[in-house]
Each structure stands twice: as structure tokens, then as C-alpha cells.
C-alpha positions as CSV (number, residue, x, y, z in Angstrom):
1,X,-16.4,-6.7,-3.8
2,X,-17.6,-6.7,-7.4
3,X,-14.6,-5.7,-9.5
4,X,-16.9,-4.8,-12.4
5,X,-18.3,-1.8,-10.4
6,X,-15.2,-0.5,-8.8
7,X,-13.0,1.9,-10.8
8,X,-9.2,1.8,-10.6
9,X,-9.1,5.2,-8.9
10,X,-11.5,4.0,-6.2
11,X,-9.4,0.9,-5.7
12,X,-6.5,3.2,-4.8
13,X,-8.7,5.2,-2.5
14,X,-10.0,2.0,-0.8
15,X,-6.5,0.6,-0.5
16,X,-5.4,3.9,1.2
17,X,-8.3,3.8,3.6
18,X,-7.5,0.2,4.6
19,X,-3.9,1.0,5.2
20,X,-4.9,4.0,7.3
21,X,-7.0,1.8,9.5
22,X,-4.3,-0.9,9.8
23,X,-1.2,1.4,10.2
24,X,-2.5,4.1,12.5
25,X,0.8,5.7,13.4
26,X,2.2,6.6,10.0
27,X,4.4,9.5,9.2
28,X,3.4,9.3,5.5
29,X,0.9,7.2,3.5
30,X,0.3,7.5,-0.2
31,X,-1.3,5.2,-2.8
32,X,-0.8,6.2,-6.4
33,X,-2.8,4.7,-9.2
34,X,-0.3,3.9,-12.0
35,X,-2.7,1.9,-14.1
36,X,-2.4,1.9,-17.8
37,X,-5.9,0.7,-18.6
38,X,-5.5,-3.0,-17.9
39,X,-6.3,-3.3,-14.2
40,X,-5.2,-1.6,-11.1
41,X,-1.5,-1.0,-10.8
42,X,-0.7,0.7,-7.5
43,X,2.3,2.2,-5.8
44,X,1.9,2.1,-2.0
45,X,4.2,4.1,0.2
46,X,3.9,3.7,3.9
47,X,6.3,5.3,6.4
48,X,5.9,4.1,10.0
49,X,8.5,3.5,12.7
50,X,6.0,1.6,14.8
51,X,5.0,-0.8,12.1
52,X,8.4,-1.3,10.4
53,X,11.3,-0.6,12.8
54,X,13.6,-3.6,13.0
55,X,11.2,-5.6,10.7
56,X,12.8,-7.2,7.6
57,X,11.7,-5.9,4.2
58,X,9.8,-9.1,3.2
59,X,7.9,-9.1,6.5
60,X,6.9,-5.4,5.9
61,X,5.5,-6.3,2.5
62,X,3.7,-9.3,4.0
63,X,2.1,-7.0,6.6
64,X,0.7,-4.7,3.9
65,X,-0.3,-7.7,1.7
66,X,-2.2,-9.3,4.7
67,X,-4.1,-6.1,5.3
68,X,-5.2,-5.9,1.6
69,X,-6.1,-9.6,1.5
70,X,-8.2,-9.4,4.6
71,X,-10.0,-6.4,3.1
72,X,-10.9,-8.4,0.1
73,X,-8.5,-7.1,-2.5
74,X,-7.6,-10.0,-4.7
75,X,-5.8,-10.3,-8.0
76,X,-9.0,-9.6,-9.7
77,X,-8.9,-6.1,-8.4
78,X,-5.1,-5.4,-8.0
79,X,-3.1,-6.6,-10.9
80,X,0.3,-5.2,-9.8
81,X,1.4,-3.5,-6.6
82,X,4.7,-1.9,-5.6
83,X,5.1,-1.6,-1.8
84,X,7.5,0.9,-0.3
85,X,7.3,0.2,3.5
86,X,9.9,2.3,5.2
87,X,10.9,3.6,8.6
88,X,11.1,7.4,9.0
89,X,14.9,7.3,8.8
90,X,14.8,5.3,5.5
91,X,12.2,7.6,4.1
92,X,14.2,10.7,4.9
93,X,17.2,9.1,3.3
94,X,15.2,8.3,0.1
95,X,13.8,11.9,0.0
96,X,17.4,13.2,0.1
97,X,18.4,11.4,-3.1
């Protein structure tokens, strides 16, 4: 991927597409571009019991990071990423706050 030709918004769209392919049974998936003009800064929220039930938080993050790495998203494209990888019960609890 040529980072000079890809806009920050399209990076978010492409990250979402890759996550949709990798995590096919999601209750909710959202990628928000929080960039402030100095590279892609993304907030990724993925809710999936199948992918994350009984999986420690660090392993959930590694799953998402692996998907992005295998899709060719390096630090030259994504400068910062916040990953919220939750089960449905965790997501419902967070929404209630």
C-alpha cells in the first residue's frame, strides 16, 4: 500500500473492511477516524462473542492487530489505534454507563 495515496478516511474504511472479513460474526463493528492531521488515529470497536468470549483482553487486541498487520497496515499508515474488543455482555454494560 502506498501511504501517500491513501487518505486517513479511506484508511478507516479499509480497516473496517478488513475487520468485517476477519470477524464475521460481530454484533457491532465501528471504526472512527480521530485523526488530527498528523496521520491516521483510529478508534476500533468490535463486539463479538464468538471472537472474544473467554479471551483475555491482550489476546483480543493481538487478534485485531494481527488482522491489520496481515492486511498491510503498518505504522506508516496507522499512527495510533485504540481497540475496544468486547463481548456482547461487556458492550451492553458499557452502553449502560
